N, C-alpha and C positions, 0 to 999 in steps of 0.2 A: 299819419303820425310817424315820426322817426323812431327807430329802435333806440334803446338805451343800453350802453355798454359800461360796465363798472370796471374801473382800472384799480389795480392793487387791492387794498383793503377797504375801498370807499363804501361798498355796500354794507359790509360788516360794521363799519364805523357809523354809518347813517342809522342802521338798525339799533345801535347802542344809544342813540339820542333819546331823551324823554319822549313818551308817546305823543304828546301834543306837538312837539317840535318835529318829530318824524312825519306826522300828518301834514304839518304846514310846509315842510321842506319837500315832501312828496308832491304836494299840490304845485309848488313852484317848478319842480322838474317836469311835471305833467304839462304845465303851460309851455315850457321850452319844447317838449316833444310835439306839441300842437302848433309850433311855429310862433308862439307868443313870447314876449319878454317876461321875465319874473317881475314881481311887484317891487322888489328892492334888490338891486344888484349894482355892481361896479365892474369896469374892465380891469383885467389883471395883465396889463401889457408887459410887466416884469417877468411873467411866466411864459407868455407867448401871444402871438397875434390871434385875436378871436377868443381868448380865454376870458371867462367872466366868473365872478363870485356872487352867489346868492347869499343874502343876509337875512337871518330870522332871529328876532329878539323874543325872549320868553322870560318868565319869572326865574327860570333855571339858569339863564345866562344868554349869551350871544353865540349863535351857531352859524357855521359857514359851509357852503358847498362850492367847490371850484369845478367848472365844467367847460367843455368845448363843444359848440353846436354848429360850427361853420362847415364841417365836413358833411357831404351829402348823405352818407350812409347811416349816420347815427349821432346821438348825443353821447359824448364821452364824459362820464363823471370821474374826475381825476382825484379828488380829495374831499373828505368830509371831516370837520373838526369843530370843537368848541373854542371860541376865542376867549382867552383868559386875561389879556391885558389890552390897554388902549394903544400900545405901540404897534406900528406896522410890522407884521410878521415877515420874516425872510423865508420864502417857501422853498422847500426842497421836495418836489413831488417825483419820487422815483428816479428813473434813469434819465439820461440826456434826451434832448428833443429828438435826435435822430433815432435813438433806441425806442422812445415812446411812439414815434411815427410807425416804425416797423411793428411794434406790439399792437397798435391800433388797427393796422391793416390785417394782421393775423386774427385779432379778435373779431373783426368785421366778417372775415371769411367763415369763422366758426359760428357766427350768428345765423344759423339756418332757420330758426323758428320764426323769423320775420319780426315785424314791429309789434310790440305789446307795451302796455303802459307800465310805468315805473311801479305802480301799485302791485302788479303781478309778481314783482321781485321782492316786495316788502311785506305782503300780507297773504293770508290764505285766500283762495278764490272768492269765497262769499264776501269777505271784507273788502277785497280788491274791487269787486264789482260795485259795491256801495260807494267806495272812495272815488271811483271813476265818475259815477253819477253826481256825487257831491261836487267834484271838481268842475264838471261841465256846467252845472247850475251856478256855481260861484263865478266861473268865468263869464257866463251870460249876464249875471247881475252886475259884475264889474264893468262889462262893456255897456250895459244899460246906463249905469251911473256916468260913465265917461261921455256917452253920446247925448244924454239928456241935459247936461250942463246945469243940473239942479244943485243947490247948496245941500250940504249934509242935513241941515234942518228940514228942508223941503222933501228930500228923499226919505228921511225918517218918518215924516207924516204919511207919505204915500205907502210906505212899507209897514207902518204900524210898529216901529221899533225905536230905540233910542239912537241918538247921533253916534254914540260909541259903537253900536252895532253896525251902522253904516260905515264907520271908519274901519271896522274889522273886515267888511266886504272889500273896501278899497285896498286894504293891505293884504288881502288873500289869506286871512287867518281861518282856514278851513276847520281847524280844531274847535272853533267856537260855534259851529253850525251843524246841527243834525240834518239828515236827509229830508225829513218831513218839514222842518223849518225852511230849508232852502226851497222846497217845492212851493210852500205857501208864499214866501217872499217873491219868487219868480212870478207866481200867479198875480199877486198884488201889483207887480210892476208891469203887468200886461204881456208877459213873455210867453204865455200859454205852454207851459212845460208838458211834454208828452213822453211816454216810455215806449220803447220798441224792443221786442224780444226777438232773439235770433237763436236758432238751434245749432 
């Protein structure tokens, strides 16, 4: 798992999102840390090569996180915000590309604690541990759906849920699933979830 480095006010801005959005955005960033693509993203070549934007829709609005994951040492979260118009935003994310590159190298050197999940930066330890387990289970279910080539209706029958819940799995809507429900769904999918404790 790659380390995560917050640039500017990005961590504070993400923590100001509504709770469900913070959960969903955290899950998408956790996917990126694990080397996976977010469920809904687009390239942001106007900002820089390799920069991407994660999009999370919620009843509270549309939320975005701009990040860079092409560097080997870390995932850099550049900017978190709520999109308020349909117009394409003109981004001004901090200093120039050269200054940002120097800042990234400095931040990476200060990152002595090693890689830890995005959840450790957003939640207390007990809640972060639960969110990590939920993310791993949701990632596994998403992969099972992609590999199985089942329709949403067929998957819903196997999992014993509605098609809307299957859609939530596909879209990575972690806020819609408790840990116990994800364990049950993974078992129904034949994934044999197991827990491992480490001191």
